[in-house]
C-alpha positions as CSV (number, residue, x, y, z in Angstrom):
1,S,0.0,0.0,0.3
2,N,0.8,3.6,-1.0
3,V,1.5,5.5,2.4
4,D,0.8,9.7,2.4
5,P,4.1,11.5,2.2
6,C,2.5,14.2,4.0
7,S,1.8,12.0,7.7
8,S,5.3,10.5,7.1
9,T,7.2,12.4,10.1
10,T,11.1,12.3,10.8
11,P,11.5,13.0,14.2
12,I,14.8,15.3,14.8
13,S,16.1,16.8,18.5
14,F,17.3,19.9,19.6
15,G,21.0,20.9,18.8
16,Q,20.6,18.2,15.7
17,T,21.1,19.9,12.1
18,V,19.5,18.1,9.3
19,N,20.4,18.5,5.5
20,G,17.6,17.3,3.1
21,S,16.1,17.7,-0.3
22,L,12.6,17.8,-1.6
23,A,11.6,15.5,-4.5
24,N,8.3,15.1,-6.4
25,T,7.7,12.1,-4.2
26,D,6.7,14.8,-0.9
27,C,4.3,16.3,0.9
28,L,2.5,18.3,-2.2
29,I,0.8,21.3,0.3
30,G,-0.6,23.0,-2.4
31,F,0.3,25.3,-5.4
32,G,2.6,22.8,-6.3
33,S,5.1,23.4,-3.6
34,R,6.4,20.4,-2.0
35,A,7.4,19.7,2.0
36,D,9.3,17.5,4.6
37,V,8.0,17.0,7.4
38,Y,9.9,16.9,11.1
39,T,8.5,16.0,14.6
40,F,10.0,16.8,18.0
41,S,9.0,17.1,21.6
42,G,8.6,19.9,23.4
43,T,6.9,21.7,26.7
44,Q,4.3,24.3,26.8
45,G,6.3,27.7,27.1
46,Q,9.2,26.7,26.3
47,R,11.2,28.8,23.7
48,I,13.0,27.2,20.8
49,A,14.5,28.8,17.7
50,I,14.3,26.9,14.5
51,T,16.1,27.6,11.1
52,Q,16.3,26.5,7.8
53,N,17.9,28.1,4.2
54,S,18.5,27.1,0.8
55,T,20.1,28.6,-2.0
56,T,18.3,27.3,-5.1
57,F,14.7,28.3,-3.9
58,F,12.6,30.7,-1.3
59,T,11.9,28.6,2.0
60,Y,8.9,28.4,4.4
61,L,8.5,27.1,7.6
62,Y,5.0,25.8,9.8
63,L,5.2,25.3,13.5
64,F,2.1,23.3,14.2
65,N,1.2,22.0,17.2
66,P,-0.3,18.3,18.0
67,S,-3.7,19.5,17.3
68,I,-2.4,20.1,13.9
69,Q,-3.0,24.0,14.2
70,I,-0.2,26.6,12.9
71,I,1.1,28.4,16.1
72,A,4.3,30.0,14.1
73,Q,4.8,30.9,10.6
74,N,7.9,32.4,8.5
75,G,9.1,32.9,4.9
76,N,12.7,33.6,4.2
77,A,14.8,35.2,1.4
78,N,17.8,32.6,1.2
79,T,19.4,34.7,3.7
């Protein structure tokens, strides 16, 4: 059976650096955009910093809570 790439997540740890790439088989999030999905465990009120960058394309980051609600989002200009 086929697995929905949007339901497939990769656990990450604080301080971890992940080098990734996007492919036509990754999660399709709309307007032809693709995404990789990562998860981590935190506690309410905890402060975190997440950075991402690409020299190839404009990146966008969404942070969801366990109820799949967007709690933070940010786009960058590949800086």
